[in-house]
C-alpha positions in Angstrom: 25.4 134.7 -61.4 24.1 137.2 -59.0 22.5 137.4 -55.7 21.1 140.5 -53.7 22.3 142.1 -50.7 20.4 145.3 -48.8 22.6 147.9 -46.7 21.7 149.4 -43.5 20.4 152.3 -45.5 17.2 150.6 -45.6 14.1 152.2 -44.5 11.6 148.9 -44.0 9.2 150.6 -46.4 8.1 147.5 -47.5 8.3 148.1 -51.3 10.4 145.3 -52.1 9.5 142.4 -50.2 6.0 142.1 -51.9 6.9 142.3 -55.1 9.6 139.5 -55.3 10.9 136.4 -54.1 14.7 137.5 -53.5 14.2 139.7 -50.4 12.0 139.0 -47.1 11.3 141.0 -44.4 13.5 140.4 -40.7 11.8 140.6 -37.3 12.5 144.5 -36.9 10.3 144.6 -40.8 14.3 145.6 -42.8 14.8 144.0 -46.0 17.0 141.2 -45.9 18.0 138.6 -48.8 16.1 135.3 -48.8 19.0 133.0 -47.9 21.1 131.2 -50.9 18.6 132.7 -53.4 20.3 133.2 -56.9 18.7 135.1 -59.6 18.3 133.8 -62.9 19.4 135.1 -66.2 16.0 135.3 -67.1 15.3 137.5 -63.7 17.8 140.1 -64.2 15.8 142.5 -65.8 12.9 142.6 -63.3 15.3 142.3 -60.3 16.9 145.3 -61.7 13.9 147.3 -62.1 13.2 146.3 -58.2 17.2 148.1 -57.1 16.2 151.1 -59.5 12.7 151.7 -57.1 14.2 151.5 -54.0 13.7 155.1 -52.8 17.0 155.2 -50.7 19.2 152.6 -52.9 19.7 150.3 -50.2 19.7 146.9 -52.8 22.1 146.0 -54.8 24.1 142.9 -56.9 26.2 141.2 -55.6 28.4 138.5 -57.7 28.3 134.8 -56.9 30.9 132.8 -58.9 29.5 129.3 -59.8 31.9 126.4 -58.7 33.4 124.0 -60.9 31.9 121.3 -59.3 29.7 120.6 -56.6 33.1 119.3 -54.9 34.2 122.6 -54.9 31.1 124.1 -53.7 31.2 122.1 -50.3 34.8 122.5 -50.0 34.1 126.6 -50.1 30.9 126.1 -47.8 32.9 123.9 -45.5 35.6 126.3 -44.8 32.8 129.4 -44.4 31.3 127.0 -41.8 34.5 126.5 -39.9 35.3 130.1 -40.3 32.3 131.1 -37.8 32.3 128.2 -35.6 33.4 129.5 -32.5 32.8 131.9 -30.0 35.4 133.9 -28.8 36.5 132.9 -25.6 35.3 136.2 -23.0 38.3 138.7 -22.1 39.1 140.7 -18.7 37.8 143.5 -20.4 34.1 142.0 -21.3 33.9 142.2 -17.5 34.8 145.4 -16.1 33.9 146.9 -12.5 33.3 150.3 -12.3 31.6 151.2 -9.0 29.2 154.2 -10.5 27.4 151.7 -12.7 26.1 150.2 -9.1 24.5 150.9 -6.3 24.3 149.6 -2.4 21.0 151.1 -0.2 21.1 152.9 2.9 18.7 154.1 5.2 17.6 156.7 7.4 18.1 156.9 11.0 14.9 157.1 13.0 16.3 157.2 16.1 18.8 160.7 15.6 17.7 163.8 16.9 15.9 162.4 20.2 17.0 164.1 23.2 16.4 161.2 25.5 20.0 160.0 26.8 21.5 160.5 30.0 25.0 160.5 28.8 27.0 161.3 25.7 28.5 157.8 26.3 24.7 156.2 26.1 23.8 158.3 23.2 26.3 156.9 21.4 25.9 153.4 22.1 22.7 154.2 20.8 23.9 155.4 17.6 26.0 152.3 17.2 23.1 150.0 18.0 20.7 151.2 15.3 23.9 151.9 12.6 24.6 148.4 13.0 20.8 147.3 12.9 20.3 149.1 9.6 23.8 148.8 8.3 26.4 147.0 9.2 24.5 143.6 10.3 23.5 143.9 6.5 26.7 144.0 4.8 25.8 140.4 3.1 22.4 141.4 2.1 24.0 144.8 0.7 26.8 142.9 -0.8 24.3 140.4 -2.4 22.2 142.9 -4.2 25.2 144.3 -5.6 26.3 141.1 -7.1 23.2 140.3 -8.5 23.2 144.0 -10.5 26.7 143.2 -11.6 25.4 139.7 -12.5 22.3 141.0 -14.5 24.7 143.5 -16.4 27.5 141.7 -17.4 26.9 137.5 -16.9 23.5 137.7 -18.1 24.2 137.3 -22.0 26.2 133.8 -20.7 23.2 132.4 -19.2 20.0 133.8 -20.3 17.7 132.8 -22.8 15.9 135.4 -25.4 17.4 138.0 -27.7 20.4 139.0 -25.3 21.7 135.4 -25.0 25.5 135.1 -26.6 24.4 131.5 -28.0 21.0 132.5 -29.3 22.9 135.4 -31.3 25.7 132.9 -32.3 23.2 130.2 -33.3 21.4 132.8 -35.8 24.5 133.5 -37.2 24.9 129.9 -37.9 21.5 129.2 -38.8 21.5 132.0 -41.8 24.7 131.0 -43.1 23.9 127.3 -43.2 20.1 128.6 -45.0 22.1 130.3 -47.3 24.5 127.6 -48.0 21.6 125.2 -48.6 20.1 127.9 -50.7 22.7 128.9 -53.6 23.6 124.6 -53.6 19.6 124.2 -54.8 19.8 127.0 -57.3 22.9 126.1 -58.5 22.7 122.2 -58.4 18.7 121.4 -58.2 19.0 119.4 -55.1 17.7 120.3 -51.8 20.0 119.3 -48.6 18.0 117.7 -46.0 15.9 119.9 -43.5 18.4 119.0 -40.9 21.2 121.0 -42.7 19.6 124.3 -41.6 18.7 123.7 -38.0 21.2 125.1 -35.1 20.1 124.6 -31.4 23.2 124.4 -29.5 24.1 125.9 -25.6 26.4 124.8 -23.3 25.6 122.0 -20.8 22.3 122.5 -19.4 21.9 119.6 -17.0 21.5 119.6 -13.6 24.3 121.4 -11.4 26.4 122.2 -14.5 27.7 125.7 -14.7 24.6 127.1 -17.1 22.1 125.4 -14.5 23.5 126.9 -11.2 24.2 130.4 -13.1 20.4 130.2 -14.0 19.6 129.3 -10.0 21.8 131.8 -8.5 24.0 128.7 -6.9 27.4 130.1 -7.9 27.9 133.9 -8.7 25.8 134.7 -5.7 25.7 134.1 -2.1 29.9 132.9 -2.2 30.6 136.2 -4.1 28.3 138.3 -1.7 30.1 136.5 1.2 33.7 137.2 0.0 32.9 140.8 -0.1 30.8 141.0 3.2 33.9 139.4 4.9 36.3 141.7 3.5 34.3 144.8 3.9 34.6 143.6 7.7 38.2 143.3 7.4 39.0 146.7 5.5 36.5 148.6 7.6 35.3 147.2 10.8 32.7 149.2 12.7 35.0 151.4 14.7 35.6 152.9 11.5 32.0 154.5 11.4 32.7 155.7 14.9 33.9 159.0 13.7 31.2 159.4 11.8 28.0 159.6 13.6 28.2 162.7 16.4 26.0 163.3 20.0 24.6 166.8 20.3 23.1 167.7 23.9 20.2 170.4 25.3 18.9 171.3 28.9 15.6 169.8 29.4 13.2 171.6 31.5 12.1 168.9 34.4 10.0 171.6 36.7 10.4 174.1 39.3 12.7 173.5 42.4 13.4 175.4 45.5 15.8 177.7 44.1 13.6 178.4 40.9 13.3 176.0 37.3 14.9 173.1 37.4 16.9 171.7 34.2 18.7 168.2 33.1 21.0 167.6 30.2 20.0 165.3 27.7 21.5 163.8 24.8 21.0 162.7 21.2 22.7 161.0 18.3 23.0 162.2 14.7 24.8 162.0 11.4 24.4 157.9 11.8 22.2 158.3 7.9 25.7 159.5 6.8 27.5 156.6 8.1 24.6 154.2 6.8 25.9 156.0 3.2 29.3 155.8 4.1 29.2 152.3 4.5 27.6 151.7 1.1 30.1 153.7 -0.7 32.6 151.5 0.9 31.2 148.3 -0.1 31.6 149.7 -3.5 34.9 149.9 -3.5 35.7 146.7 -1.9 33.6 144.9 -4.3 36.3 145.7 -6.8 38.8 144.7 -4.0 37.3 141.2 -3.9 38.1 140.7 -7.9 33.9 140.4 -8.7 35.0 141.0 -12.2 37.8 138.3 -12.4 35.3 135.9 -10.7 32.4 136.8 -13.4 35.2 136.1 -16.3 36.1 132.2 -14.9 32.2 131.5 -14.6 31.7 133.0 -18.3 35.0 131.4 -19.9 33.6 127.6 -18.3 30.8 127.6 -20.2 31.6 129.6 -23.5 34.1 126.4 -23.3 31.3 124.1 -23.2 29.1 125.9 -26.1 32.5 125.3 -28.5 32.6 121.9 -27.5 28.9 121.0 -28.0 28.8 123.8 -31.1 32.1 121.7 -32.7 30.0 118.5 -32.4 26.9 119.9 -34.4 29.3 121.7 -36.8 30.6 118.5 -37.7 27.8 116.7 -38.5 26.6 119.5 -40.5 29.9 119.1 -43.1 29.4 115.1 -42.7 25.9 115.9 -44.6 27.6 118.0 -47.1 30.6 115.5 -47.4 27.5 112.7 -48.2 25.9 114.3 -50.9 
């Protein structure tokens, strides 16, 4: 017995999918075999012509060995299902931390270059006030933005819905196999499997305060990680570290004429506070790595994947039970 296979050379021309019952289009328009559809002997010549007509030679026959009995088929199908019925446990390499992939905001300093301070010390104090207001007092909000960037880039597939969800991808893989098994069983033995056999919707635990629920609501891997990064930043980089980044300047300001001629007074300004703000942003990107943001992300991912695998095991046992009861 034979079935069809379509290679990645397919150009989605649609020529093959409108002329036979063995191929169909996927969501991208590419031709794919109808799951489990085997080619009867009296259709071989017609299907061979279909293969020959493919403009990029993307279609081919695949030999399918007919089992000796339904028992043999069920044993082989059970083995196939079991072989893919586990989502791999996440590894640390799945959660790298490269500071160049992320950004921390920094802002300008509106008070710079204003010659309005009567002493260098008062200008320095004003510089520190603005730095604290615009940057140092914002460590937690800055850290939270960084955490959300990391979460979106690396953790999202473990809690979002849609095509990027690792669970929906795995569900689709298993559903495709189940449909193939059901189609082959019908083609070989003339009996349809129950419709419930080809459905497969499994996810990690979704009840309130489950890890999946908390990841979706930002009640884990958000505030507590931001607090950790902000605290570590204060410890590694106290505000005093930044005082050498900004500087002061002075000028003699004309204030009028006096008894002995023109009168001037020395006034001061501060500058380079914006540079200090940027330095703080760069420091935070380093601190996030020291705070083990990637290890914490791995821990959360392992929890939800373990739940998914546990729930998947139950669902797979139900499918295998359907086969064994045929």
